[in-house]
N, C-alpha and C positions, 0 to 999 in steps of 0.2 A: 626412354631413349635419351634422356638428358645427357648431353656431352658425347653421345655415341658417334656423332658425325663431326667432331671438332677437328679431326685430322683429314677430313675429306673436302677437297676444294670444288670438285665438279661431279655432278650426278646427272644421269639421264634416265628418265622414266618413260617407257613406251605405254601406249594405251592410257593416257592421262586425262582423257576428257570426262571420265566418270568412274564410279566404283572405287576399287582399291587404288588404282593409279592416281586418281584425283586426290584421294585422301593422303597418299604418300607425299604428293607434291605439297599439299597444304601443311601436313605435319612437319615436313622438312623446312618449309619456308617460315613457319611460325615458331620453330624450336629455338631453344636458347643458343645452340650452335648451328647456325644455318650455313650450308655450303655456299661458297661464293657464287656459283652458277648452278641453277637447277634447270635442266633442259627437259621440257615436257612435250611429248609428241601426241598428236591427234590426227586422225584421218582427215577431218575437216575442221580446222580451228575456228572457222567462222560460226560453226554451230555449237562449239564448246563454250557456252556462256559462262558456266561456273569457273572454268579454267581461265577464261579471259578476265573475269572479275578478280581472281586471285593474282593474276599477273599485274593487274592495275594497282593492287595493294602492296605487292612485294616486288621490288625492282630486280631481284636476282632470279626471277622466273623468266625463262625464255621459251616461247612456244614455237615449235616448228612442225610443219606438215610431214606426216609419215604414214603411208599405207604399207603395212608390213608384208603384204602379199605381192607387192610390186617391186621388182628389183630396181627399176628406174627411180622409184620414190625413195628406196633405201639409199641409193647412191647419192641422190640430191640431198637427202637429209644428212648423210655422212659429210658432205662438203660443208654444209651449214654448221654442223657440230664442230668440225675442224676450225672454221673461221671463228667460232665462239670461244673455244678452249685454247686455241693456239698452242704455245709452247708448254702450257700446263698439262695438256693431254686430258684424258678422261679417267677419273678415279673409280667411278662406280656406274656400271650399266645395269639397270633393272629391267629385264625383259618381262614386262607385265602384260602386254597386249595379248588377249586371248578370247576365244569364243567357245560356247558350248552348243554343239549341235546335238540335241537330244534325240536319240533313236535307240530302240531296243532291237531284239533279234528279228522281230516281225517287220519293223519299219525301216531298218537300216538299209542304205544303198551305198554303192561304191562312191557315188558323188558326195554323199554326206561324210563318209569316212575321209575322203581326200580333202574336202573343204576344211574339216577340223584339223587334219594333219598339217595342211599348209600353214595355217595361222599359228597353231600351238607348238609345232615341232620344227618345221622347216624355217619359218620366219626368224625365230630367235637365233638360229645358226647363221642365217644370212646377214642379219643385223650385226651380230658379233663379228663376223668375218669382215664386214665393211669397216667397222670401227676399230679393228685390231691395231692399226698404226697409232691411233690415239690412246688406246689402252697401253700399248708398249711404251709410248712416250711418257705416260704417267708412272709406269712401273720402273723405268730406267733408273739405275743407280741406288735404288732403295734396298732395304733388307726386310726379311720377314714377308708375310702375306697378309693382305687385308685391304680395307678401303683407304688406308693411308698411301697405298701404292695403286693397285688396279684390281678390280674385281668384277665378275660377271655373275649376276644373281638371276637365275631363271625361276619365275613363279610357276611352280608345279602344283601338284595336288596329291593328297593322300589317296584319292581315287585312282591315281596312276600306279599305286603299289600293287604289284601282281600278288604278293604274299597276303596282303590284307583283303583282297577281293574274294571273300568267302563268307558264308553265313549271312547275317542280317545286312551287313554292309553291301554285300553283293546283290541281295534281293531288292533292296530299296533304291539302288542306283544302277539300273541296267542301261548304262549310257555307253554304247560301243564306241562311237566316234571320239567322245571326250576322254574316256578312260585310256584308250589306246594312244591317243595323241599325247597325253601326259606321261605315259610309260615311255614313249619314244623320246619325249623331251628329256626325261631322266637319263636315257642312254646318250643323247646328244651332249648333255652336261658332262657326263663322265668322259666321253671321247674328247671334248674340248679341254677338260681338266688335264688329261694326259698330254695333249699337244701344247698347251699354253703354260705348263708348269715351268719350263725352262726360262720363260720370259717373266716369271714372278707374278703372273696374273691368276688370281684365285677364281675358281669356277665352282658354283654349287647350285643345288636345287632347293627351293624352300616352299613349304606348304603353309599358306597364310591362315588356315582355318576355314571353317564354313561360315561365311560372312553375309550379313544382310545387305546385299547389293542387287542390282538388276539381275545379275546372273545367279547369285546365291539364293535369292527369294526371301520372302518374309518370315519363313520358319527358322531361318538360320540363327544359331545361338549368339553369334558375335556381332557387335556393331563394327563398322569400318574403323572407328577410332581405336577400339580395343585391339583389333587385329593388327592395325598398322603400328601402334605403339610397341607391341611385342616384336613385330617383323623388323622394325628399324633398330630396335635394341639388339636383336640377333645379328643383323647385318653389320652393325657397328662393332660388334665384338668378335667377328670372324677372324680366325688365324689359320696357319698352315694345317692344323689338325682337321679343319672343316673342308679343306680343298677336295673336290670330287665327291662331296657328301650330299645327303638328302635329309634335310632337317624339318622338324615340326616348328610352328611359330613359337613354341615354348623353348626351342633350342635343343630338344631331344632328337636323337637320330631316328629316322624312320626306316622300316625294312623296304627293300626294293620290290 
């Protein structure tokens, strides 16, 4: 990802207390071209020890409280982000916060479905909606599309692909709440891409791979460093052709 973020002044990462979000913040902060401001959110920053340690080491990391399923929390966070970025606006919003409510056909309940849907599908929409004035501010007056202007990156999953949910991949991951929430997030992404295009704000969905995190588990083939290195490289290279798209962490398009 060396140099991928050199034209990006402000980045916000939700769900940054652990896993992929934490690794994204660390990789951005320690990279050769680190954004001027990296805004990292956590539900309870006082418990996010590793994130606090990173912020102590890198002065461009700013930690703010955000519970993505609380509209009140989203609006308070929006005010804080606005105070931080001011006239620069927000160049890159990475909607990474997510949960996996594991339930198959036998164990799934309406409540489990709605819990997963709220965090993974509704929350990124509400967060983006609240931060839209800051994204517009960053995009104003620029040309082309990408993180040099304004972009919304929704962390999705290959498991949200309807087309790929067949055969072995279907039999090994019978996760009704998670899969459907990521499919819904893909549609949210495409809807936002349609609506935000005229403002020059790039919107896309990205699959980070199957990663060894608390959520991904120990069998996952990718380390967080490997995944995030590829993810940031892809995000840094996004252009108009990727607007409204669904990409693998290798940069290849994925089927919906």
